[in-house]
C-alpha positions as a Markdown table, in Angstrom:
| # | Residue | x | y | z |
|---|---|---|---|---|
| 1 | Met | 115.4 | 109.7 | 173.1 |
| 2 | Val | 119.0 | 108.8 | 173.2 |
| 3 | Asn | 120.1 | 105.9 | 171.0 |
| 4 | Ser | 123.8 | 106.0 | 171.7 |
| 5 | Lys | 125.2 | 102.5 | 172.0 |
| 6 | Ser | 127.8 | 103.7 | 174.5 |
| 7 | Tyr | 125.0 | 104.9 | 176.8 |
| 8 | Leu | 123.3 | 101.5 | 176.6 |
| 9 | Asn | 126.5 | 99.8 | 177.4 |
| 10 | Ser | 127.1 | 102.1 | 180.3 |
| 11 | Ala | 123.6 | 101.4 | 181.6 |
| 12 | Lys | 124.3 | 97.6 | 181.5 |
| 13 | Leu | 127.7 | 98.1 | 183.3 |
| 14 | Ile | 126.1 | 100.3 | 186.0 |
| 15 | Ala | 123.3 | 97.8 | 186.5 |
| 16 | Leu | 125.9 | 95.1 | 186.9 |
| 17 | Leu | 128.0 | 97.1 | 189.4 |
| 18 | Ser | 124.9 | 98.1 | 191.3 |
| 19 | Ala | 123.8 | 94.5 | 191.5 |
| 20 | Val | 126.9 | 93.6 | 193.5 |
| 21 | Gly | 125.8 | 95.8 | 196.4 |
| 22 | Phe | 122.3 | 94.3 | 196.5 |
| 23 | Thr | 123.6 | 90.8 | 196.2 |
| 24 | Val | 126.2 | 91.1 | 199.0 |
| 25 | Glu | 123.7 | 92.9 | 201.2 |
| 26 | Ala | 121.1 | 90.0 | 201.0 |
| 27 | Tyr | 123.9 | 87.4 | 201.2 |
| 28 | Asp | 125.2 | 89.2 | 204.4 |
| 29 | Phe | 121.7 | 89.4 | 206.0 |
| 30 | Phe | 121.2 | 85.7 | 205.6 |
| 31 | Ala | 124.7 | 84.4 | 206.4 |
| 32 | Val | 125.5 | 86.8 | 209.3 |
| 33 | Gly | 122.0 | 86.2 | 210.7 |
| 34 | Ile | 122.9 | 82.6 | 211.3 |
| 35 | Ile | 126.5 | 83.4 | 212.3 |
| 36 | Ser | 125.3 | 85.9 | 214.9 |
| 37 | Thr | 123.1 | 83.4 | 216.8 |
| 38 | Gln | 125.0 | 80.2 | 216.4 |
| 39 | Ile | 128.7 | 81.2 | 216.4 |
| 40 | Trp | 129.4 | 84.7 | 217.9 |
| 41 | Pro | 127.9 | 84.0 | 221.4 |
| 42 | His | 130.2 | 81.0 | 221.9 |
| 43 | Leu | 133.2 | 82.4 | 220.2 |
| 44 | Phe | 133.3 | 85.8 | 222.0 |
| 45 | Asp | 131.9 | 85.0 | 225.4 |
| 46 | Gly | 131.2 | 81.3 | 226.0 |
| 47 | Ser | 127.5 | 80.6 | 225.9 |
| 48 | Ser | 126.0 | 83.1 | 228.3 |
| 49 | Ser | 122.6 | 84.7 | 227.6 |
| 50 | Ser | 124.1 | 88.2 | 227.6 |
| 51 | Ala | 126.5 | 87.1 | 224.8 |
| 52 | Leu | 123.6 | 85.9 | 222.7 |
| 53 | Ala | 121.7 | 89.1 | 223.3 |
| 54 | Leu | 124.7 | 91.2 | 222.4 |
| 55 | Ser | 125.3 | 89.0 | 219.3 |
| 56 | Val | 121.8 | 89.7 | 218.1 |
| 57 | Leu | 122.3 | 93.4 | 218.8 |
| 58 | Ala | 125.5 | 93.3 | 216.8 |
| 59 | Tyr | 123.6 | 91.8 | 213.9 |
| 60 | Ser | 120.8 | 94.3 | 214.2 |
| 61 | Thr | 122.8 | 97.6 | 214.3 |
| 62 | Ile | 123.1 | 97.4 | 210.5 |
| 63 | Leu | 119.3 | 98.1 | 210.4 |
| 64 | Val | 119.9 | 101.3 | 212.3 |
| 65 | Gly | 122.8 | 102.4 | 210.1 |
| 66 | Arg | 120.9 | 101.7 | 206.8 |
| 67 | Pro | 118.2 | 104.4 | 206.9 |
| 68 | Ala | 120.8 | 106.9 | 208.3 |
| 69 | Gly | 123.1 | 106.2 | 205.4 |
| 70 | Gly | 120.2 | 106.4 | 203.0 |
| 71 | Val | 119.3 | 109.9 | 204.1 |
| 72 | Met | 122.9 | 111.2 | 204.3 |
| 73 | Phe | 124.1 | 109.7 | 200.9 |
| 74 | Gly | 120.8 | 110.5 | 199.3 |
| 75 | His | 121.5 | 114.2 | 200.1 |
| 76 | Leu | 125.1 | 114.0 | 199.1 |
| 77 | Ser | 124.4 | 112.2 | 195.8 |
| 78 | Asp | 122.2 | 115.1 | 194.7 |
| 79 | Lys | 124.9 | 117.5 | 195.5 |
| 80 | Leu | 128.1 | 115.7 | 194.6 |
| 81 | Gly | 126.9 | 113.1 | 192.2 |
| 82 | Arg | 125.7 | 109.5 | 192.1 |
| 83 | Lys | 129.1 | 108.2 | 191.1 |
| 84 | Trp | 130.7 | 109.8 | 194.1 |
| 85 | Ser | 128.2 | 108.2 | 196.4 |
| 86 | Met | 128.4 | 104.8 | 194.8 |
| 87 | Phe | 132.2 | 104.8 | 195.3 |
| 88 | Trp | 132.2 | 105.8 | 199.0 |
| 89 | Thr | 129.2 | 103.8 | 200.1 |
| 90 | Leu | 130.9 | 100.5 | 199.1 |
| 91 | Thr | 134.2 | 101.7 | 200.5 |
| 92 | Leu | 132.6 | 102.1 | 203.9 |
| 93 | Ser | 130.8 | 98.8 | 203.8 |
| 94 | Gly | 133.7 | 96.9 | 202.5 |
| 95 | Phe | 136.0 | 98.3 | 205.2 |
| 96 | Ala | 133.5 | 97.4 | 207.9 |
| 97 | Met | 133.1 | 93.8 | 206.6 |
| 98 | Leu | 136.8 | 93.3 | 206.5 |
| 99 | Met | 137.2 | 94.5 | 210.1 |
| 100 | Ile | 134.5 | 92.1 | 211.2 |
| 101 | Ala | 136.1 | 89.2 | 209.3 |
| 102 | Ile | 139.4 | 89.6 | 211.1 |
| 103 | Met | 138.0 | 90.5 | 214.5 |
| 104 | Pro | 139.9 | 88.5 | 217.2 |
| 105 | Pro | 137.9 | 86.6 | 219.9 |
| 106 | Ile | 138.4 | 89.2 | 222.6 |
| 107 | Gly | 135.1 | 88.6 | 224.5 |
| 108 | Ile | 132.4 | 91.2 | 224.9 |
| 109 | Ile | 134.6 | 94.0 | 223.6 |
| 110 | Gly | 134.8 | 92.0 | 220.3 |
| 111 | Leu | 131.0 | 91.9 | 220.0 |
| 112 | Glu | 130.7 | 95.6 | 220.8 |
| 113 | Ala | 133.3 | 96.4 | 218.1 |
| 114 | Ile | 131.3 | 94.2 | 215.6 |
| 115 | Ala | 128.2 | 96.1 | 216.5 |
| 116 | Ala | 129.9 | 99.4 | 215.7 |
| 117 | Phe | 131.3 | 98.0 | 212.4 |
| 118 | Arg | 127.8 | 96.6 | 211.5 |
| 119 | Phe | 126.4 | 100.1 | 211.9 |
| 120 | Ile | 129.1 | 101.5 | 209.6 |
| 121 | Gln | 128.3 | 98.7 | 207.1 |
| 122 | Gly | 124.6 | 99.5 | 207.2 |
| 123 | Phe | 125.4 | 103.2 | 206.8 |
| 124 | Gly | 127.2 | 102.5 | 203.6 |
| 125 | Leu | 124.7 | 100.0 | 202.2 |
| 126 | Gly | 121.8 | 102.3 | 203.0 |
| 127 | Gly | 123.5 | 105.0 | 200.8 |
| 128 | Asp | 124.5 | 102.5 | 198.2 |
| 129 | Gly | 121.0 | 101.2 | 197.5 |
| 130 | Gly | 119.6 | 104.6 | 196.7 |
| 131 | Ser | 122.5 | 105.8 | 194.7 |
| 132 | Ser | 122.7 | 102.6 | 192.7 |
| 133 | Trp | 119.0 | 102.5 | 192.1 |
| 134 | Thr | 118.9 | 106.1 | 190.9 |
| 135 | Leu | 121.9 | 105.9 | 188.6 |
| 136 | Thr | 120.6 | 102.7 | 187.0 |
| 137 | Tyr | 117.2 | 104.3 | 186.5 |
| 138 | Glu | 118.6 | 107.5 | 185.0 |
| 139 | Tyr | 120.5 | 105.6 | 182.4 |
| 140 | Ser | 118.0 | 102.9 | 181.6 |
| 141 | Arg | 114.9 | 105.2 | 181.3 |
| 142 | Arg | 116.5 | 106.7 | 178.2 |
| 143 | Phe | 115.9 | 103.5 | 176.4 |
| 144 | Asp | 112.5 | 102.7 | 177.9 |
| 145 | Lys | 114.0 | 99.8 | 179.7 |
| 146 | Ala | 113.8 | 101.0 | 183.3 |
| 147 | Pro | 111.3 | 98.3 | 184.5 |
| 148 | Ile | 113.5 | 95.5 | 183.1 |
| 149 | Phe | 116.8 | 97.0 | 184.5 |
| 150 | Leu | 115.3 | 97.7 | 187.9 |
| 151 | Ala | 113.6 | 94.3 | 188.1 |
| 152 | Gly | 116.9 | 92.7 | 187.3 |
| 153 | Leu | 118.6 | 94.8 | 190.0 |
| 154 | Leu | 116.0 | 93.8 | 192.6 |
| 155 | Ser | 116.2 | 90.1 | 191.7 |
| 156 | Thr | 119.9 | 90.1 | 192.8 |
| 157 | Ala | 118.7 | 90.4 | 196.4 |
| 158 | Ser | 117.2 | 86.9 | 196.0 |
| 159 | Leu | 120.5 | 85.8 | 194.4 |
| 160 | Gly | 122.2 | 87.0 | 197.6 |
| 161 | Ile | 119.9 | 84.8 | 199.7 |
| 162 | Leu | 120.8 | 81.8 | 197.5 |
| 163 | Leu | 124.5 | 82.5 | 197.9 |
| 164 | Gly | 124.1 | 82.9 | 201.6 |
| 165 | Val | 122.3 | 79.5 | 201.9 |
| 166 | Leu | 125.0 | 77.8 | 199.8 |
| 167 | Gly | 127.8 | 79.5 | 201.8 |
| 168 | Ile | 126.5 | 78.3 | 205.1 |
| 169 | Phe | 125.7 | 74.8 | 203.7 |
| 170 | Leu | 129.2 | 74.3 | 202.2 |
| 171 | Ser | 131.0 | 75.6 | 205.3 |
| 172 | Glu | 129.1 | 73.2 | 207.5 |
| 173 | Ser | 129.8 | 70.3 | 205.1 |
| 174 | Leu | 133.6 | 70.8 | 205.0 |
| 175 | Glu | 135.1 | 68.2 | 207.3 |
| 176 | Thr | 133.2 | 69.2 | 210.5 |
| 177 | Arg | 131.0 | 72.0 | 211.8 |
| 178 | Ile | 134.2 | 73.2 | 213.6 |
| 179 | Phe | 135.4 | 74.7 | 210.3 |
| 180 | Leu | 132.4 | 77.1 | 210.2 |
| 181 | Thr | 132.9 | 78.0 | 213.8 |
| 182 | Asp | 136.7 | 78.7 | 213.6 |
| 183 | Tyr | 137.3 | 80.0 | 210.0 |
| 184 | Gly | 134.3 | 79.5 | 207.8 |
| 185 | Trp | 132.3 | 82.5 | 209.1 |
| 186 | Arg | 135.3 | 84.8 | 208.6 |
| 187 | Ile | 135.7 | 83.6 | 205.0 |
| 188 | Leu | 132.0 | 84.1 | 204.3 |
| 189 | Ile | 132.1 | 87.7 | 205.5 |
| 190 | Gly | 135.5 | 88.3 | 203.9 |
| 191 | Leu | 134.2 | 87.2 | 200.5 |
| 192 | Gly | 131.7 | 90.0 | 200.7 |
| 193 | Ala | 134.5 | 92.5 | 201.4 |
| 194 | Val | 136.6 | 91.2 | 198.5 |
| 195 | Ala | 133.6 | 91.5 | 196.1 |
| 196 | Phe | 133.1 | 95.1 | 197.3 |
| 197 | Ala | 136.8 | 95.9 | 196.8 |
| 198 | Leu | 136.7 | 94.7 | 193.2 |
| 199 | Thr | 133.5 | 96.6 | 192.5 |
| 200 | Ile | 134.9 | 99.8 | 193.9 |
| 201 | Phe | 137.6 | 99.8 | 191.3 |
| 202 | Phe | 135.2 | 99.5 | 188.4 |
| 203 | Arg | 132.7 | 101.9 | 189.9 |
| 204 | Tyr | 135.4 | 104.6 | 189.9 |
| 205 | Lys | 135.6 | 104.3 | 186.1 |
| 206 | Val | 131.9 | 104.6 | 185.2 |
| 207 | Met | 130.4 | 107.8 | 183.8 |
| 208 | Glu | 128.3 | 110.1 | 185.9 |
| 209 | Ser | 124.5 | 110.2 | 185.5 |
| 210 | Pro | 123.6 | 112.2 | 182.4 |
| 211 | Asp | 120.7 | 113.8 | 184.4 |
| 212 | Phe | 123.1 | 115.0 | 187.1 |
| 213 | Thr | 125.7 | 116.2 | 184.6 |
| 214 | Lys | 123.0 | 118.2 | 182.8 |
| 215 | Leu | 121.9 | 119.9 | 186.0 |
| 216 | Thr | 125.5 | 120.6 | 187.0 |
| 217 | Glu | 126.3 | 122.2 | 183.7 |
| 218 | Ala | 123.1 | 124.3 | 183.9 |
| 219 | Arg | 123.9 | 125.2 | 187.5 |
| 220 | Glu | 120.5 | 124.0 | 188.6 |
| 221 | Leu | 121.5 | 121.8 | 191.5 |
| 222 | Thr | 119.4 | 122.5 | 194.6 |
| 223 | Thr | 121.1 | 123.6 | 197.8 |
| 224 | Ser | 118.9 | 121.4 | 200.0 |
| 225 | Pro | 117.7 | 118.2 | 198.2 |
| 226 | Ile | 116.1 | 116.7 | 201.3 |
| 227 | Arg | 114.1 | 119.8 | 202.1 |
| 228 | Glu | 112.9 | 120.2 | 198.5 |
| 229 | Ala | 111.9 | 116.5 | 198.2 |
| 230 | Ile | 109.8 | 116.7 | 201.4 |
| 231 | His | 108.2 | 120.0 | 200.3 |
| 232 | Lys | 107.3 | 118.8 | 196.8 |
| 233 | Ala | 106.5 | 115.2 | 197.3 |
| 234 | Arg | 105.8 | 114.5 | 201.0 |
| 235 | Arg | 102.9 | 112.0 | 200.5 |
| 236 | Lys | 104.6 | 110.2 | 197.7 |
| 237 | Leu | 107.8 | 109.8 | 199.8 |
| 238 | Val | 105.9 | 108.2 | 202.7 |
| 239 | Phe | 103.9 | 105.9 | 200.4 |
| 240 | Leu | 106.8 | 104.7 | 198.3 |
| 241 | Thr | 109.0 | 104.2 | 201.4 |
| 242 | Leu | 106.4 | 102.0 | 203.0 |
| 243 | Ile | 105.9 | 100.1 | 199.7 |
| 244 | Ala | 109.6 | 99.7 | 199.0 |
| 245 | Thr | 110.5 | 98.4 | 202.4 |
| 246 | Tyr | 107.5 | 96.1 | 203.1 |
| 247 | Tyr | 108.7 | 93.1 | 201.1 |
| 248 | Pro | 112.4 | 93.1 | 202.2 |
| 249 | Thr | 111.3 | 93.8 | 205.8 |
| 250 | Val | 109.0 | 90.7 | 205.8 |
| 251 | Leu | 111.8 | 88.6 | 204.3 |
| 252 | Thr | 114.3 | 89.9 | 206.9 |
| 253 | Phe | 112.2 | 89.4 | 210.0 |
| 254 | Ala | 109.5 | 86.8 | 209.1 |
| 255 | Val | 111.5 | 84.4 | 206.9 |
| 256 | Tyr | 115.2 | 84.5 | 207.6 |
| 257 | Pro | 117.6 | 84.1 | 209.3 |
| 258 | Phe | 116.1 | 83.3 | 212.7 |
| 259 | Ala | 113.5 | 80.9 | 211.3 |
| 260 | Val | 116.3 | 78.7 | 210.1 |
| 261 | Glu | 117.0 | 77.2 | 213.5 |
| 262 | Tyr | 113.3 | 76.4 | 214.0 |
| 263 | Tyr | 112.8 | 74.7 | 210.7 |
| 264 | Ser | 116.1 | 72.8 | 211.1 |
| 265 | Lys | 114.8 | 71.2 | 214.3 |
| 266 | Val | 111.4 | 70.4 | 212.9 |
| 267 | Val | 112.0 | 69.0 | 209.4 |
| 268 | Gly | 115.8 | 68.7 | 209.1 |
| 269 | Glu | 118.6 | 70.9 | 207.9 |
| 270 | Lys | 118.7 | 69.5 | 204.3 |
| 271 | Val | 115.0 | 70.1 | 203.8 |
| 272 | Val | 115.4 | 73.6 | 205.0 |
| 273 | Thr | 118.4 | 74.3 | 202.7 |
| 274 | Leu | 116.6 | 72.9 | 199.6 |
| 275 | Thr | 113.5 | 74.9 | 200.5 |
| 276 | Phe | 115.4 | 78.2 | 200.9 |
| 277 | Met | 117.1 | 77.5 | 197.5 |
| 278 | Gly | 113.8 | 76.9 | 195.9 |
| 279 | Phe | 112.5 | 80.1 | 197.5 |
| 280 | Ala | 115.4 | 82.2 | 196.2 |
| 281 | Leu | 115.2 | 80.8 | 192.7 |
| 282 | Leu | 111.5 | 81.4 | 192.4 |
| 283 | Ala | 111.9 | 84.9 | 193.8 |
| 284 | Ile | 114.5 | 85.7 | 191.1 |
| 285 | Leu | 112.3 | 84.4 | 188.3 |
| 286 | Phe | 109.1 | 86.1 | 189.5 |
| 287 | Thr | 110.8 | 89.4 | 190.2 |
| 288 | Leu | 112.0 | 89.4 | 186.6 |
| 289 | Ala | 108.5 | 88.4 | 185.4 |
| 290 | Gly | 107.1 | 91.4 | 187.4 |
| 291 | Gly | 109.5 | 93.7 | 185.6 |
| 292 | Ala | 108.4 | 92.4 | 182.2 |
| 293 | Leu | 104.7 | 92.6 | 183.3 |
| 294 | Thr | 105.2 | 96.3 | 184.3 |
| 295 | Thr | 105.8 | 97.1 | 180.6 |
| 296 | Leu | 102.3 | 95.7 | 179.8 |
| 297 | Ile | 100.1 | 96.8 | 182.7 |
| 298 | Gly | 102.2 | 99.5 | 184.4 |
| 299 | Trp | 103.8 | 99.5 | 187.8 |
| 300 | Arg | 100.5 | 100.2 | 189.6 |
| 301 | Gly | 98.9 | 97.0 | 188.2 |
| 302 | Val | 101.9 | 94.9 | 189.2 |
| 303 | Leu | 102.0 | 96.6 | 192.6 |
| 304 | Phe | 98.3 | 95.8 | 193.1 |
| 305 | Leu | 98.9 | 92.1 | 192.2 |
| 306 | Ser | 101.9 | 92.0 | 194.6 |
| 307 | Ile | 100.0 | 93.5 | 197.5 |
| 308 | Leu | 97.0 | 91.2 | 197.0 |
| 309 | Gly | 99.1 | 88.1 | 196.7 |
| 310 | Ser | 101.4 | 89.0 | 199.6 |
| 311 | Val | 98.5 | 89.8 | 202.0 |
| 312 | Val | 96.8 | 86.5 | 201.2 |
| 313 | Thr | 100.0 | 84.4 | 201.6 |
| 314 | Leu | 101.7 | 86.2 | 204.4 |
| 315 | Pro | 100.0 | 84.2 | 207.2 |
| 316 | Leu | 101.7 | 81.1 | 205.8 |
| 317 | Leu | 105.0 | 82.7 | 206.7 |
| 318 | Leu | 103.9 | 84.0 | 210.1 |
| 319 | Ile | 102.9 | 80.5 | 211.2 |
| 320 | His | 106.3 | 79.2 | 209.9 |
| 321 | Ser | 104.9 | 77.0 | 207.1 |
| 322 | Leu | 107.4 | 75.6 | 204.6 |
| 323 | Thr | 104.8 | 76.0 | 202.0 |
| 324 | Gly | 104.9 | 79.8 | 202.6 |
| 325 | Phe | 108.5 | 79.9 | 201.5 |
| 326 | Ile | 107.4 | 78.8 | 198.0 |
| 327 | Val | 104.0 | 80.5 | 197.8 |
| 328 | Phe | 105.0 | 83.9 | 199.1 |
| 329 | Pro | 107.6 | 85.0 | 196.5 |
| 330 | Val | 105.3 | 83.6 | 193.7 |
| 331 | Ala | 102.2 | 85.5 | 195.0 |
| 332 | Ser | 104.3 | 88.7 | 195.6 |
| 333 | Ile | 105.3 | 88.7 | 191.9 |
| 334 | Gly | 107.7 | 91.4 | 191.0 |
| 335 | Trp | 107.6 | 93.4 | 194.2 |
| 336 | Gly | 109.5 | 96.5 | 193.6 |
| 337 | Pro | 109.7 | 97.2 | 189.9 |
């Protein structure tokens, strides 16, 4: 067991720098989800149905790029290092977000360009998630703090949702809604690019994973990480992939951002905003609680509680119940750690 204070400080720094990627990704999912349906169709091609469809497609291409980037950078991080991957994943994503933020209103071509940049952004974020998660784990496990560190890392996704809600709400509150339509949406996306740019600088200075360094020095790096992983742990890979993606997938498709428009018409925009904020805060607290509980009953016990609570409360989300916003994150305590 390593008791070096410098290693613990490095673990904290790496967790913090990794959290930026998770936070901005969730923030982007929420904010851009609203922007893609309410602003892009009118800004880039009037109000035609084809513009709306292309806007939704432009938003969704990030979901295609994400798994592709995860596979590619997962392979490269096992060959070139986690630090290398963490640097280039955010560089790609930050560049793509900047290009979207400054995209001129040039009609359908503009939406097509945004779709391409959203794919690049997803490609980078897909690689960033795995690299950040792995590097944080490889440092924190040396102090028996992996569940706490990883729960903290996962909770920042809910923080991103909270920031996305606040960003949209503040933009709509400034003078008139025209601000959000003309400039606000560009500022919201541009802020994510700025956050990535600052994080890239500090990520370049962090130490490489001690596990990867040890394998490099011993010349024990595998020539084909993906093939070896599939060969040795095929069933675990499938199971863990389904488990890890279930909760964020439900949040992405069943909760936000397309449900926002529906709730706003039924109960009012302010009620929806406050409900989303409550949802995000509860998700943060209960994800951290799940990490702490993992140290007592193990990850299998927490996972069982999460699955049980999630399955029971999921129907509340699918029928678009405001109560579901509050109950679901509580019942799905600590999904992920």
